[in-house]
C-alpha positions as CSV (number, residue, x, y, z in Angstrom):
1,X,-15.9,17.8,6.4
2,X,-14.9,14.4,7.9
3,X,-12.2,14.0,10.4
4,X,-9.9,12.4,7.8
5,X,-10.5,15.2,5.3
6,X,-9.5,17.7,8.1
7,X,-6.3,15.6,8.7
8,X,-5.5,15.6,5.0
9,X,-6.1,19.3,4.7
10,X,-3.9,19.9,7.7
11,X,-1.1,17.7,6.3
12,X,-1.3,19.3,2.8
13,X,-0.6,22.8,4.3
14,X,3.0,21.8,4.7
15,X,3.8,21.1,1.0
16,X,0.6,20.2,-0.8
17,X,1.8,16.8,-2.0
18,X,-0.3,14.5,0.2
19,X,-3.6,14.9,-1.5
20,X,-4.9,16.5,-4.6
21,X,-8.5,16.4,-3.3
22,X,-10.8,13.4,-2.7
23,X,-10.8,12.2,-6.3
24,X,-7.1,12.7,-6.9
25,X,-5.6,11.3,-3.7
26,X,-1.9,10.6,-4.2
27,X,0.5,9.9,-1.3
28,X,-0.5,8.8,2.1
29,X,0.8,10.5,5.3
30,X,3.2,8.2,7.2
31,X,5.6,8.1,10.1
32,X,7.6,5.4,11.8
33,X,6.1,4.2,15.1
34,X,9.2,5.1,17.0
35,X,9.3,8.6,15.7
36,X,5.5,9.1,16.3
37,X,5.8,7.9,19.9
38,X,8.9,10.0,20.7
39,X,8.5,13.1,18.5
40,X,6.0,15.4,20.3
41,X,7.1,18.2,17.9
42,X,10.6,17.0,17.2
43,X,9.9,15.5,13.7
44,X,12.7,15.1,11.3
45,X,11.5,14.2,7.8
46,X,14.8,13.1,6.3
47,X,15.7,11.0,9.3
48,X,12.3,9.2,9.2
49,X,12.6,8.7,5.5
50,X,16.2,7.4,5.8
51,X,15.4,5.0,8.6
52,X,12.4,3.6,6.8
53,X,14.3,2.9,3.6
54,X,16.9,0.9,5.6
55,X,14.5,-1.1,7.7
56,X,10.8,-1.0,6.5
57,X,9.5,-0.1,3.1
58,X,6.0,1.2,3.1
59,X,3.7,-0.8,0.8
60,X,1.1,1.8,-0.1
61,X,0.9,1.7,-3.9
62,X,0.8,5.5,-4.4
63,X,3.7,6.1,-2.0
64,X,3.9,8.0,1.3
65,X,4.7,11.5,2.4
66,X,6.7,11.5,5.7
67,X,4.9,13.8,8.1
68,X,4.7,14.3,11.8
69,X,1.4,12.5,12.5
70,X,1.3,14.3,15.9
71,X,0.8,17.5,14.0
72,X,-1.5,16.1,11.3
73,X,-4.0,14.1,13.3
74,X,-6.5,15.7,15.6
75,X,-5.1,15.8,19.2
76,X,-7.6,13.3,20.5
77,X,-6.6,10.8,17.7
78,X,-2.9,11.2,18.4
79,X,-3.4,10.8,22.1
80,X,-5.5,7.7,21.6
81,X,-2.8,6.1,19.3
82,X,-0.1,7.0,21.8
83,X,-2.1,5.1,24.5
84,X,-3.2,2.2,22.3
85,X,0.0,1.3,20.4
86,X,1.8,-0.1,23.5
87,X,-1.3,-1.9,24.7
88,X,-1.9,-3.5,21.4
89,X,1.7,-4.7,21.4
90,X,0.7,-6.9,24.3
91,X,-1.7,-8.7,21.9
92,X,0.4,-8.6,18.8
93,X,4.0,-8.8,19.6
94,X,6.1,-6.4,17.5
95,X,3.1,-4.0,16.8
96,X,4.9,-1.2,18.5
97,X,8.3,-1.9,16.9
98,X,9.9,1.5,16.4
99,X,10.6,0.7,12.7
100,X,7.0,-0.1,11.9
101,X,5.3,2.4,9.7
102,X,2.0,4.1,10.5
103,X,0.2,4.9,7.2
104,X,-2.9,7.1,7.1
105,X,-5.0,5.8,4.3
């Protein structure tokens, strides 16, 4: 099983709507950057969904499922993203905007 397949399996344990298997992938896991960077276990699906509708609309064609990526991604990936996002913002201004959407597909 690949790392991403493990992530999808982990995410789908919550409600089963993220993936119907490799051939039937539906929604992509997503979370606002601000929520991802601050959450550490304090994820609020409705708040993340509401904020995104007001400020940034995800463009993934099959839609997104709001999840806590800190819980879905393997710990080493989440830690790496936490370290890299602010650094990358130094190269691409606005990359770490709290309203940007991280989409896992």
